[in-house]
N, C-alpha and C positions, 0 to 999 in steps of 0.2 A: 504494500500500500504506500501511497505517496506521503511525504512529509513536507509541509509548507512552512513559510516564514511567519514570525510573530514578534512582539515587542512588549515593553513594560509601560507602566503608568506610575504616577507619583504615590508610592507606598500604599496603594489600594488597587484592587482589581478594576480594570477598565474594560472597554469593549474588546473582546478577543479579536486578535488580528491574524490568526493562523489556525490551521487544522492539524492536529497530531493524531494520526491513525495508530492504533495499537495492533501489533508491536511497532515501536518506532522510537527515534531519538530526535530531540528538538533542541536547537541552540538559540537562545534569546540574546539579542544585542541590547543590553540595558542602558548603554550610554548613547546609542544612536538609533532610536526607534524609527519606523517609517514616518514620512511627512504627515503631519496632522495629528500625531499621537504624542502625548506627554512623555517625558523621560521619567524614570523612577527606579525603585528598587525591587519591583516585582514584574512578572510577565503573566499574561493571561491568554490562554489558547482554548479552542474548542477541541476536546478529546473525543474521538469516535472509536467504537468497538463494534466489530461485525458479527460477533458470536458471543454466547453466554460464557463468561469467564470472570474470575477474580483478576485484578490488575495490580502489579507491583510498580510503584513509582519511586525512582531514586536518581541520584546524580548520574548524568549521562556522559557521553564522550564528546570532546570538542570544546568544553567550557574551561573557565579559568579558576573556578571555585567550587564549593559544595552547596547543594541545595539544603537550606535550613528551614524552609517554610513551604508547606504544601497544603492546598485545599482543593478538594474536588466536589463539585455540586453535580449530582446525578439523580435524575428521576425524583426530584423533591427531597433528597437526602443530601447532607453535607458530611464529608469525610475529611478529617484533619488530625494528624498526630500532634501531640504536644511538643512544641519546639523546645530545644535544649540549648540553642546557641551554637550547635555543631551540626554536622551532616546528619540528615534524617532520611528515613524511607517510609513509605505508606503502602500497605497491602490491603486492598479493599475486600469486602465480602464479594461473593459472586454477583456480578452485574449483568443486567439484561442488555442485549444489543441496543445501540443508540449512541447519542452524543451528550456530553455534559461540558461544564466549564471547569478547566484546570488552571489554578493560579499557583505560582511558585516564586520563591525568592531565595537570596543567598543566605548562608549561615552568618553567624555573628560578626559584626563590627566593620565590615567594609563591603563595597559593591564593586565586583569585578566587571569588566566590560562584557564578557560573554559568560552565560550561565546555561548549562545543558541539563536536560532532564530526559530520563529514559523510561518508557512504559513497556512492560512485558506482560504477557498472559501467564497466569500461574494456575 
């Protein structure tokens, strides 16, 4: 499945700017989002799943730091691990096929230019 481009907004989720199909890896440019979108410390993308599965979300390949904030809104439910200021992962319960909003940000204390997240079926 294809993986498209997205970006961040100022410390709060904004309009998702990309689609992340599971399984997949997405790299957000937090310092230089597409024209018309604010800069910030989090990225927001639409995550889509084509079959029933649990999903593991974790730091992906191609970024400069670790994911320290994850929130997934799916079919009326919100999934978010408690942040610890260091790298975190999130494994969802089994999800039905469809799409939801995935918001993620860096771990404690600084914002690297590129932040990657990986979504895998489990």
